[in-house]
C-alpha positions in Angstrom: 25.8 126.3 2.2 29.5 125.8 1.8 30.2 122.1 2.6 33.5 123.1 4.2 31.8 125.3 6.8 33.1 125.4 10.4 31.6 122.9 12.8 30.0 125.6 14.8 28.0 126.7 11.7 27.0 123.1 11.1 25.7 122.9 14.7 23.8 126.2 14.4 21.9 125.1 11.3 21.7 121.4 12.3 19.8 122.0 15.5 16.7 123.7 14.2 14.9 125.6 16.9 11.5 127.2 17.1 12.9 130.7 16.7 14.9 129.8 13.6 11.9 128.3 11.9 9.4 131.0 12.7 7.8 131.8 9.4 5.1 134.2 8.1 2.8 133.1 5.3 3.4 136.4 3.5 7.1 136.1 3.0 8.0 132.5 3.6 9.9 130.6 1.0 11.5 127.2 1.2 13.4 126.4 4.4 16.0 123.7 3.9 18.4 123.1 6.7 20.7 120.4 7.9 19.2 118.3 10.7 22.5 116.9 12.0 22.9 118.2 15.6 21.7 116.7 18.9 20.6 113.3 18.0 20.2 110.9 20.9 21.8 107.5 20.3 21.7 104.0 21.8 23.5 100.9 20.7 21.5 97.7 21.4 24.2 95.7 23.0 22.2 92.5 23.0 22.1 92.6 19.2 25.7 91.7 18.8 25.8 88.7 21.2 26.4 85.9 20.4 28.4 86.7 17.3 28.9 83.1 16.4 26.8 80.0 17.3 29.2 77.5 15.9 32.4 77.4 17.9 34.4 74.8 15.8 34.3 72.9 12.5 35.9 69.7 11.4 37.4 70.1 8.0 39.2 68.0 5.4 40.3 68.1 1.8 38.4 65.9 -0.6 40.3 63.2 -2.5 38.5 64.1 -5.7 36.5 67.1 -7.0 33.1 66.9 -5.3 29.8 67.6 -7.1 28.1 70.7 -5.6 24.8 69.8 -7.3 24.5 66.4 -5.6 21.2 66.0 -3.6 23.1 64.1 -0.9 26.7 65.0 0.0 29.2 63.1 -2.2 31.9 62.6 0.4 34.1 60.0 2.0 34.5 60.4 5.7 37.7 58.5 6.1 40.0 61.4 5.2 42.3 63.0 7.8 40.5 65.9 9.6 41.6 69.1 11.2 39.8 71.6 13.4 38.9 75.2 12.4 37.2 78.2 14.0 35.3 81.0 12.4 37.5 83.1 10.1 40.4 80.5 9.9 42.2 80.3 6.6 42.4 76.6 5.8 43.4 77.1 2.1 46.5 79.4 2.4 46.3 80.2 -1.3 45.3 76.7 -2.5 42.7 76.7 -5.2 40.1 74.0 -4.7 37.6 72.5 -2.2 37.3 71.7 1.4 34.6 70.0 3.5 33.4 71.6 6.7 31.2 69.6 9.2 29.7 70.3 12.6 27.1 68.7 14.8 24.5 71.0 16.4 22.4 70.1 19.4 19.9 72.9 19.9 16.2 72.9 20.6 14.1 75.6 18.9 10.7 76.5 20.2 8.3 74.7 17.8 6.3 77.8 17.1 9.4 79.6 16.0 11.0 76.8 14.0 9.5 77.9 10.6 10.8 81.5 11.3 14.3 80.5 12.3 17.3 80.6 9.9 21.0 80.0 10.0 22.8 83.1 8.9 26.3 82.8 7.3 28.2 86.0 7.7 30.7 84.9 5.1 32.2 82.0 3.1 35.3 82.5 1.1 34.5 81.9 -1.8 31.6 79.7 -2.7 29.4 77.4 -0.5 27.1 74.4 -0.9 25.2 73.5 2.3 23.6 70.2 3.4 21.6 69.8 6.5 21.0 66.3 7.8 22.1 64.9 4.4 19.8 67.1 2.3 21.1 69.8 0.0 19.6 73.2 0.9 21.5 75.8 -1.0 24.4 76.7 -3.3 25.8 80.2 -2.8 28.5 82.0 -4.8 30.2 85.2 -3.7 33.2 86.1 -1.6 32.2 87.4 1.9 28.6 87.8 0.8 26.2 86.9 3.7 23.4 84.5 3.1 20.7 82.6 5.0 19.3 79.1 4.9 16.0 77.8 6.3 16.0 74.9 8.7 14.3 72.5 6.4 14.7 69.0 7.8 15.8 70.2 11.3 15.6 67.6 14.0 14.5 69.3 17.2 15.4 66.3 19.2 18.9 66.5 17.8 21.6 66.1 16.9 21.8 67.8 13.5 24.6 67.5 11.0 25.6 70.7 9.1 27.9 70.1 6.2 29.4 72.8 4.0 31.4 72.4 0.8 33.7 75.4 0.4 35.3 76.3 -2.9 38.2 78.6 -2.9 39.2 80.4 -6.1 42.1 82.5 -4.9 43.9 83.7 -1.7 42.6 82.7 1.8 39.5 80.7 2.3 37.2 79.4 5.0 33.9 80.0 6.9 33.1 83.1 9.0 30.6 83.4 11.8 27.3 81.4 11.6 24.4 82.3 13.9 20.8 81.4 14.4 18.4 84.3 13.7 14.6 84.7 13.8 12.8 86.3 10.9 11.3 89.6 11.8 7.5 89.8 12.2 5.3 92.8 11.6 6.7 96.2 12.7 4.9 97.3 15.9 5.4 100.3 18.1 8.6 99.8 20.2 8.8 101.9 23.4 11.7 103.9 21.8 9.3 105.2 19.1 7.1 106.8 21.7 7.6 110.6 21.8 7.4 110.5 25.6 10.1 107.9 25.9 12.9 109.0 28.3 16.1 109.1 26.2 17.9 111.4 28.6 20.6 108.8 29.4 21.3 108.1 25.8 24.5 109.6 24.3 24.2 112.8 22.2 25.8 112.5 18.7 26.3 114.8 15.8 25.9 113.5 12.2 27.5 112.0 10.2 27.9 109.1 12.6 29.2 105.6 12.2 28.5 103.5 15.3 30.2 100.3 14.1 33.6 102.0 13.9 33.3 102.7 17.7 33.5 99.0 18.6 36.6 96.9 19.3 38.2 94.7 16.6 37.8 91.0 17.4 38.4 87.7 15.5 34.9 86.5 16.2 33.5 89.2 14.0 33.7 88.9 10.2 37.1 90.1 8.9 35.6 90.7 5.5 33.5 93.5 7.1 36.4 94.8 9.2 36.2 92.4 12.2 33.8 94.8 14.0 30.5 94.1 15.6 27.5 95.1 13.4 24.6 95.5 15.8 21.3 97.4 15.9 20.8 100.9 17.2 18.3 103.7 17.8 18.5 107.4 17.0 16.0 110.0 18.3 15.7 113.7 17.6 13.4 116.2 19.3 12.6 119.5 17.7 9.9 122.2 17.4 7.9 123.2 14.4 6.3 126.7 14.1 2.6 127.2 13.9 2.8 129.0 10.6 4.1 125.8 8.9 0.8 124.0 9.5 -0.5 124.7 6.0 2.8 123.9 4.3 4.6 120.8 3.0 7.1 119.4 5.5 9.4 116.5 4.9 12.6 115.0 6.1 15.4 113.6 3.9 17.9 111.0 5.0 20.9 111.0 2.8 22.2 107.7 4.0 21.3 105.3 6.9 23.0 102.0 7.2 21.0 99.8 7.2 17.4 98.7 7.0 16.0 101.9 8.5 12.6 102.0 10.2 11.3 105.5 11.0 8.6 106.7 13.4 7.4 110.3 13.8 5.6 111.3 17.0 4.9 107.6 17.5 3.4 107.0 14.0 5.2 104.5 11.8 6.3 106.3 8.6 7.9 103.3 6.9 11.2 101.6 6.1 14.1 101.8 3.7 16.2 98.8 3.1 19.3 100.2 1.3 22.1 101.7 3.3 23.4 103.6 0.3 20.5 105.5 -1.2 18.7 108.4 0.3 15.0 108.4 1.3 12.3 110.9 2.2 9.2 110.9 4.5 6.4 113.4 4.6 5.9 114.7 8.1 2.9 117.0 7.6 0.2 114.5 8.6 1.6 113.7 12.0 3.4 117.0 12.8 2.7 119.0 15.9 2.9 122.6 14.8 3.9 125.0 17.5 5.1 122.2 19.7 7.6 119.4 20.3 8.1 116.7 17.7 10.2 113.5 17.8 11.8 111.4 15.1 12.8 107.9 16.0 15.0 105.7 13.7 16.0 102.1 14.2 18.9 100.7 12.1 20.2 97.2 11.7 23.9 97.1 10.5 23.8 93.3 10.4 21.9 93.5 7.2 24.8 93.9 4.8 24.8 94.6 1.1 28.4 94.2 0.1 31.4 92.2 1.1 33.6 95.1 2.5 33.4 97.3 5.6 30.0 99.0 5.5 29.6 100.5 8.9 26.3 101.5 10.5 24.4 104.5 11.5 23.0 107.9 10.3 26.3 108.4 8.4 25.2 111.1 6.0 23.3 114.3 6.5 19.6 114.6 7.4 17.6 117.5 6.2 14.4 119.2 7.2 12.4 121.1 4.5 9.4 123.3 4.9 7.9 124.5 1.6 4.8 126.1 0.1 2.2 123.5 -0.9 3.2 124.4 -4.5 6.9 123.7 -4.9 9.6 122.3 -7.1 9.5 118.5 -6.9 11.9 117.2 -4.2 13.7 114.5 -6.2 14.8 115.2 -9.7 12.6 118.3 -9.9 15.1 120.1 -12.1 17.1 118.3 -14.8 19.4 120.6 -16.8 20.7 119.6 -20.3 22.9 121.6 -22.6 23.6 121.8 -26.3 27.0 123.3 -27.1 28.1 124.8 -30.4 31.8 125.4 -31.3 33.0 123.8 -28.1 36.7 123.9 -29.1 36.5 127.5 -30.2 34.3 130.2 -28.8 31.5 128.1 -27.4 27.8 129.0 -27.1 25.1 127.0 -25.5 21.4 126.4 -25.2 20.4 125.4 -21.6 17.2 123.5 -21.2 15.7 123.0 -17.8 13.1 120.2 -17.3 11.3 121.5 -14.3 8.6 119.6 -12.3 6.4 121.4 -9.9 4.2 119.7 -7.3 0.8 121.0 -6.1 0.3 119.1 -2.8 -2.9 121.1 -2.0 -6.3 119.7 -2.9 -7.4 122.8 -4.8 -6.2 124.0 -8.2 -3.5 126.7 -8.3 -2.4 129.1 -11.1 1.2 129.9 -10.8 4.2 131.1 -12.9 7.6 129.5 -13.0 10.6 131.8 -13.5 13.9 130.2 -14.6 17.0 132.2 -14.6 20.5 131.2 -15.9 23.3 132.4 -13.6 26.9 132.3 -15.0 29.9 131.2 -12.9 30.2 134.7 -11.5 26.6 134.6 -10.3 25.4 137.1 -12.9 22.0 136.5 -14.6 22.5 136.0 -18.3 19.0 134.8 -19.3 15.5 134.4 -17.8 12.2 133.0 -18.8 8.8 133.0 -17.1 6.2 130.3 -17.9 2.5 130.2 -16.7 1.3 126.9 -15.3 -2.1 125.7 -14.1 -2.1 122.8 -11.7 -5.1 120.7 -10.5 -5.2 119.6 -6.9 -2.6 116.9 -6.1 -1.0 117.3 -9.6 2.6 117.7 -10.9 3.2 119.9 -13.9 6.3 119.9 -16.1 7.8 122.8 -18.1 10.9 122.8 -20.3 12.3 126.4 -20.7 15.3 126.9 -23.0 17.8 129.7 -22.2 20.7 130.8 -24.4 24.3 131.5 -23.3 26.2 133.1 -26.2 29.5 133.2 -24.3 29.6 129.9 -22.6 32.4 128.9 -20.2 32.7 125.1 -20.6 33.4 122.8 -17.6 36.7 121.1 -17.9 39.3 119.5 -15.7 41.4 122.6 -15.7 38.5 125.1 -15.4 35.5 123.4 -13.7 33.2 126.4 -14.3 29.8 125.9 -12.7 26.5 127.6 -13.8 23.3 127.6 -11.8 19.7 127.4 -12.9 17.5 129.3 -10.5 13.9 128.2 -10.4 11.3 130.3 -8.7 7.6 129.5 -8.2 5.4 132.6 -8.1 1.8 132.9 -7.0 0.1 136.3 -7.3 3.4 137.8 -8.2 5.2 136.6 -5.0 7.9 134.0 -4.9 6.7 131.1 -2.8 9.5 128.6 -3.6 13.0 128.9 -4.9 15.7 126.3 -5.8 19.2 126.8 -7.3 20.5 123.8 -9.4 24.3 123.9 -10.1 25.4 122.3 -13.4 28.2 122.5 -16.0 28.2 123.3 -19.7 30.4 120.6 -21.4 30.3 117.8 -23.9 31.3 114.2 -23.3 31.8 111.4 -25.8 33.2 107.9 -25.8 34.7 106.8 -29.1 35.6 103.2 -30.0 38.9 104.5 -31.7 39.7 107.6 -29.7 38.7 106.8 -26.2 37.0 109.4 -24.0 36.6 113.0 -25.3 35.8 115.9 -23.0 34.7 119.0 -25.0 35.9 117.0 -28.1 39.5 116.8 -26.7 40.8 113.3 -25.8 41.3 112.7 -22.1 42.7 109.5 -20.7 40.9 108.4 -17.6 43.5 108.2 -14.8 41.2 106.8 -12.2 40.9 105.1 -8.9 38.2 103.0 -7.3 37.2 103.9 -3.8 34.9 102.7 -0.9 33.3 105.2 1.4 35.5 104.5 4.5 38.3 106.5 6.0 40.6 106.1 9.0 38.9 106.5 12.4 35.6 107.9 11.2 34.6 104.9 9.1 31.7 105.7 6.7 30.7 108.8 8.7 33.0 111.2 6.8 32.6 115.0 7.2 32.3 116.9 4.0 35.8 118.4 4.5 37.3 114.9 4.4 35.5 114.0 1.2 36.9 117.2 -0.4 40.4 116.5 1.0 40.4 113.0 -0.4 39.6 114.2 -3.9 42.4 116.8 -3.7 44.8 114.1 -2.5 44.0 111.9 -5.5 44.4 114.9 -7.8 47.8 115.6 -6.3 49.2 112.4 -7.9 47.5 113.3 -11.3 44.3 111.3 -10.9 41.4 112.8 -12.9 38.7 110.1 -12.4 36.9 108.5 -9.4 34.9 105.3 -9.5 32.2 105.0 -6.8 32.8 101.4 -5.7 30.2 99.9 -5.5 27.4 102.2 -4.5 25.8 105.6 -4.6 28.1 108.1 -2.8 27.4 111.2 -0.7 26.1 114.2 -2.8 28.9 116.2 -1.2 31.5 114.1 -2.7 30.1 114.7 -6.2 29.8 118.4 -5.3 33.6 118.4 -4.6 34.3 116.6 -7.9 32.2 119.3 -9.7 34.1 122.1 -8.0 37.6 120.6 -8.4 37.4 119.0 -11.8 37.3 115.2 -11.2 35.4 112.9 -13.5 33.1 110.3 -12.0 32.0 106.8 -12.8 28.7 106.7 -10.8 27.9 103.2 -9.8 24.8 101.6 -8.1 24.9 98.9 -5.5 22.2 96.4 -6.6 22.0 94.5 -9.9 18.2 94.3 -10.5 15.9 94.1 -7.5 18.2 92.4 -5.0 19.8 93.2 -1.7 22.3 90.3 -1.9 25.9 90.9 -2.8 25.4 89.4 -6.3 22.4 88.9 -8.5 21.2 85.4 -9.5 19.6 84.5 -12.8 16.2 84.6 -11.1 16.7 88.2 -9.9 13.8 90.5 -10.9 14.4 93.8 -12.5 11.0 95.6 -12.2 11.1 98.1 -9.3 14.8 99.3 -9.7 14.0 101.9 -7.1 17.5 102.5 -5.9 18.8 102.9 -9.5 16.0 105.4 -10.2 16.8 107.4 -7.1 20.5 107.6 -7.9 20.0 108.8 -11.5 17.4 111.4 -10.5 19.7 112.7 -7.7 23.0 112.8 -9.6 22.1 113.6 -13.2 22.9 117.4 -12.9 26.5 116.8 -11.8 28.9 117.7 -14.7 31.6 115.4 -13.1 29.5 112.3 -13.8 30.4 110.9 -17.2 28.9 107.4 -17.0 26.4 105.3 -15.1 27.6 101.8 -13.9 24.8 99.3 -13.3 26.8 96.5 -11.7 30.2 95.0 -10.7 31.4 91.5 -11.4 28.0 89.9 -11.5 29.3 86.4 -12.0 26.0 84.6 -12.3 24.3 86.9 -14.8 27.1 88.4 -17.0 27.4 85.0 -18.7 23.7 84.1 -18.6 20.6 85.1 -20.6 19.4 86.7 -17.4 22.1 89.3 -17.9 20.3 90.4 -21.1 17.0 90.6 -19.4 18.2 92.6 -16.3 20.6 94.7 -18.3 17.9 95.8 -20.8 15.6 96.8 -18.0 18.3 98.8 -16.1 19.8 100.5 -19.2 16.3 101.4 -20.5 15.5 103.0 -17.2 18.7 105.0 -17.1 18.3 106.2 -20.7 14.7 107.3 -20.0 15.8 109.5 -17.1 19.1 110.6 -18.6 19.8 110.3 -22.3 23.0 112.3 -22.1 25.4 109.7 -20.6 26.4 106.1 -21.5 25.6 103.1 -19.3 28.3 100.6 -18.5 29.1 97.8 -16.0 32.3 96.5 -14.5 32.6 93.1 -16.0 35.1 90.3 -15.3 33.7 87.9 -17.8 31.1 87.5 -20.6 32.6 90.3 -22.7 30.6 90.5 -26.0 27.6 88.5 -24.8 24.5 88.8 -22.7 24.9 91.7 -20.2 27.7 93.1 -22.2 25.5 93.5 -25.3 23.1 95.7 -23.4 25.8 98.3 -22.5 26.8 101.5 -24.3 30.3 101.2 -22.9 32.3 98.0 -22.1 34.0 97.9 -18.7 36.9 95.5 -18.2 37.9 94.4 -14.7 41.4 93.1 -15.1 42.4 90.8 -18.0 44.6 93.4 -19.8 45.5 90.8 -22.3 41.9 90.8 -23.5 41.8 94.6 -24.4 43.2 94.2 -27.9 41.2 91.1 -28.7 38.0 92.7 -27.7 38.7 95.9 -29.5 39.6 94.1 -32.7 36.2 92.2 -32.6 34.1 95.2 -31.6 35.4 98.1 -33.5 32.3 100.2 -32.8 32.0 99.5 -29.1 34.0 101.9 -26.8 35.8 100.3 -23.9 37.8 101.1 -20.8 39.4 99.4 -17.8 36.8 99.7 -15.0 39.1 98.0 -12.5 42.8 97.2 -12.6 46.0 96.5 -10.7 44.9 95.0 -7.3 48.4 95.5 -5.9 48.9 94.9 -2.2 51.5 97.0 -0.4 52.2 98.4 3.0 53.5 102.0 3.4 57.1 102.1 4.5 57.5 98.3 4.8 60.0 96.5 2.5 59.7 92.9 3.8 57.1 90.2 4.1 55.8 89.6 7.6 52.6 87.5 7.8 52.5 87.6 11.6 52.2 91.4 11.5 50.2 91.5 8.3 52.8 93.3 6.2 53.4 93.0 2.5 56.3 94.8 0.9 55.9 98.2 -0.8 57.8 97.1 -3.9 54.7 96.4 -6.2 55.9 92.8 -6.5 53.1 90.9 -4.7 50.8 89.1 -7.1 50.4 89.3 -10.9 48.3 92.5 -11.0 51.2 94.9 -10.5 50.8 98.6 -11.3 53.6 98.4 -13.9 51.9 95.5 -15.8 48.4 97.1 -15.5 48.9 100.7 -16.6 51.1 100.3 -19.6 48.5 98.6 -22.0 46.0 101.3 -20.9 48.3 104.2 -21.7 49.6 102.6 -24.9 46.3 102.4 -26.9 44.1 105.4 -27.7 41.0 103.3 -28.1 41.2 102.4 -24.4 39.5 105.3 -22.6 41.5 104.8 -19.4 41.4 102.9 -16.2 40.5 102.8 -12.5 43.1 101.4 -10.1 41.9 99.2 -7.2 42.1 101.3 -5.0 43.0 104.9 -4.3 42.8 104.5 -0.5 43.1 101.5 1.8 39.8 100.5 3.4 38.6 98.3 6.2 37.4 94.8 5.4 38.5 92.5 2.7 41.8 91.9 4.5 44.0 90.8 1.6 46.3 88.9 1.3 46.0 87.9 4.9 43.1 87.3 7.3 43.0 88.1 11.0 44.6 90.0 12.7 44.5 92.2 9.5 41.2 94.1 9.4 41.7 96.2 6.3 42.9 95.8 2.7 46.4 96.6 1.4 45.1 97.6 -2.1 45.4 101.4 -1.7 47.8 103.7 -3.4 47.4 105.7 -0.2 47.0 104.2 3.2 44.0 104.3 5.5 44.8 107.8 6.7 45.8 109.1 3.3 49.5 108.9 3.5 51.2 108.1 0.2 52.7 104.7 -0.4 55.6 104.2 -2.9 53.1 103.5 -5.7 51.7 107.0 -5.3 54.9 108.3 -6.9 54.9 105.7 -9.7 51.4 106.8 -10.7 52.4 110.5 -10.3 55.2 109.9 -12.7 52.8 108.4 -15.3 49.9 110.8 -14.7 51.7 114.1 -14.1 50.5 115.0 -10.7 51.4 118.4 -9.1 
């Protein structure tokens, strides 16, 4: 279905009715429909109060550099003190340390004491925490939430909480701090009951971001947009036809922020922690065929993963699928690879489809799988049929190869898209069908020539972007995703970095259609849901990375996988080698056609860097030439560059109003200083400017009342700033 369809069409398919899903076993194939309409929604207001349990801190500057590793706080208490509230900037650009101290008198029920934590929304930049004179934790990371246990808590009070804050640049201080109780076992809340009365709840249509609906306030973390991040419920009622009772039925959530817990007809299906990766639940076991069914979803947007505005809600599409028990595997069931001959002349290609077919029935099935190659005009140019026998509960794999003697290669100028149509046949009848779009093209990173698309050098003229726009937050309609890509292309940009997480499939679809190259980046380094990995981080499950690669590996726009961003603790530590080897190995096993990189701001040439196929440089343009000279066989590019802060239409500095001038003169990472060394040397494959669009959160260079960044080349609503025309002059935009 066209992602730019009218809203009425979305509503028609999103609200699946009994009549629409009436199937007959003789003719039914896969039913795959958007499930976006008519969700009932309720924000749990109590979840956002109180936002901050510590009203005020005493703070002072140490006379000498303190030791963050000291078991007891190495401080002198006779320095002059000031007062500060949550979010106050006490550094004003000064690099160094400050002590923060407060006294807490609070009695916690003894049975809950071991399950109670202090939750720090943000510390800018690094924090060491002592409680009653005992060092409990050292945490590194700008606006990265963390928790501490109440080891040594005095229930009879008072309790002394001491925090050493290190500021490395810009503003600095402590955000909101609150007490929170660890969750126990998931039970059966009333809202999960199918008979629960939700008639007074608001009806919403997906995608939906509920955090953006709240008021901006200084007591909420400015790093996450100064908006309340509470918990919420979504419920959807729908009918399923009787004829579906013998079929496979599942629901796909493309994105739910965050920490989703899902019930179906009162039965707990499970949870999904990440707010950025999709997830799926089988509904067959608990479905009521021929009657009413209810999905209930609980989300907790307080459980953040990054340090920018992350929103909250069912902010991407939800899909309902009904398929024959024998069907193409839902995730990564078709992987298309191509071998291209004479790519710069009259190209031809061999297209191989790695096709996985699931038999969810308990009995064996004999089937045939027909794969057809459709050219960009939709004409079939090759077909192959393969017999396959599957035991009960078995998955089978075939790898048909199809020839295309007159290949149309995917390029920036001509983003031709082919499709591989996979049909599962039983007794000569098609019982499942799936079309997989892909492109025929070659990509190569060369240590001397940079990036080559179809063996022609292409300089990456890229931007980094978060998934947040104007008044819709992270709940962007498909048409807005497409519009943003076109807007970036209008200034000559040809590359998009997914900062710092898996993006909506529809955004990659737009890049495929429009000819935009993509740096596809995952959120978590190793098995962690904190903002940054520590040397002790495991790298065993890697479930989110696996899901991302399986989902995105057919997109011709994707030219590299990025496994991390500025992982301070591990990029200069042997742990980086361990974690990097595991992640790179997993990616190569699932997709050997693209290089793996990471956006590094240190440790170049060591540890994590050595595990990568492609070296990413965040800033430090003076290091490009040195690195290239010492690593003549290792390709490189600028994964992040030019964090220039400007305000559209403003040509003066006004800190009270949060204005910075549009002159590209604020700070050292100006556009002029950043792009020239990238453009000058052919060995540098290109760069990604931070950022294409302004975004909420990370209010830089000011704190409150600013609630968004000033980094964008375009502002929050997509209007060009002056720098838009500077890049357009370099990049040759239309």
